[in-house]
N, C-alpha and C positions, 0 to 999 in steps of 0.2 A: 802395247805397253812399252814403257821406256826401257832402255838397255839396263838401267840400274835405278833402283829405288833405295832410299836410305832414310833412317829415322834414329834419332838419338835422344835419350833422356838421362839427366843427371839427378840423382836422388841422395838424400842424406843417409849416411851409414847408420841406419836405425832399423830394428827388426820390422817396424811397420812398413818400411820401404820395400820389403820383399814382396808382399802382396800387391803393392802399387806397381812394381816392375812387372809382375806376372800379368796383371790386368792390362797394362800398357802393351806388352808384347802380344797378348791374345787379340787385342783390338787392332793393332797394326797388321798382324798376320791375316786377320779376317778382311781388313780393307784391301790387302794385297791378293785376296782370293782363296785363302786357305780356310775351308769350313771348320768351325769350332769343334764339331763332333767327329773328329778323325783321330786316328792313332798318332799321326804326325803332329797335329796340334797339341794333343795330350803330352807327347814326348817333349815338345818344345817348351810347354809350360813347366814341366818338371825340370828340364834343363835350366831354364832361367831361374826357377826357384832355388835349385842347388847352387848355381853360380853366385846369385845375389846373397844367399844365406852365407856362403863362404866369405864374400866380400865384407859382410857385416861382422861375422864372428871371428874371423881369423886375422883381421887387421888390428885387433886389440885397441880400437879407438884411435889409431894413428892415421887413418884415412877418413877424413870428415865426410866424404861423398864417394859414390861409385857411379859409373856411367854404363848404361846399357846401349849398345850399338846394334842395329839391325841393318843388313844390306842384302838386297836381292839382286843378283846379277843375271840378266838375260832370261829371267823366268826359269832358271836352271839350278842355281846354287844360292843357298841362303847362308849368310854369315851372321852369327849371333855372338857378341862378345861382351864381357863385363870387365871393366877397367877400374882399378883402384890405385891409390898412390902409395900403398905400403910395399916395401921392397921384398917382403917374405914371399917366396914362391911356394905353391902348393907342394905338400909332402905326400908321397905315396905311403900308406900305412903298411907296416910289415905284416905278412900273413900270419905269423905266429902270435901276434899281439891281439888280444881280444879287446875290442872297444865297442862302446855304444854308438860312436859316431866315427867319421873319418872315411866313410865309403862313398861319399857323394860323387867324387870325380870318377870313381870306378863305374858308377851308374851312368854318369854323363857320357863317359867314353863308350860304354856299351850301347847306349841309345843313339849316339852319333853314328857308330859303326853300323848299326842295324839300318840306318837310313843313308848308307853310302858315304858317310862322312868321317870326320876325325876331330879330335880335341887337340888344341895347341895352347901353349903358354908363351907369351912374348913379353919381353921387357918394354917399358915405355921410356921415352927420352928423359922423363923427370924422375926415374928410379922406381916407378911402380911396375905394374904388370897388367896384361890383358889375358884373361882366360877365355878362350873362344871355341866354338864349334862351327864347323862348316858341314852342311848337309845338302843332299840333293833335294831340290824343290819338287814336290809331287806334281805330276801332270794333272791338269784339270780334268775332272770327271764330266762326262757328257750326260746330260739329263735325258 
């Protein structure tokens, strides 16, 4: 396998794009050798759902698109990032505040940590941001 594999898709900031992004990521991960019926595949589908939902909901229509980037380095580390052009960075909800939403990044952070990874938020040159996870790529299972 190559030292690095990459795949990128840009979608409109529309609620329907969340499921499109999830299907795209699931297909790419399967092509790269991650079986769909694994805990890691489930976690990555949930992560992309949370990150793309945030890109749609929290940019308040000020980012017409978002981009999902996948990169697999040396069959060891997977990078999954969602980039939008809105300058607002994710806010951590206060523990004392009861909300019906706002816990997505807490879930994403926990899922990444369970897989030996982490969550990062980086600014982009155009003033937007990339919210990304880096996780260990699971070793292939022998049949």
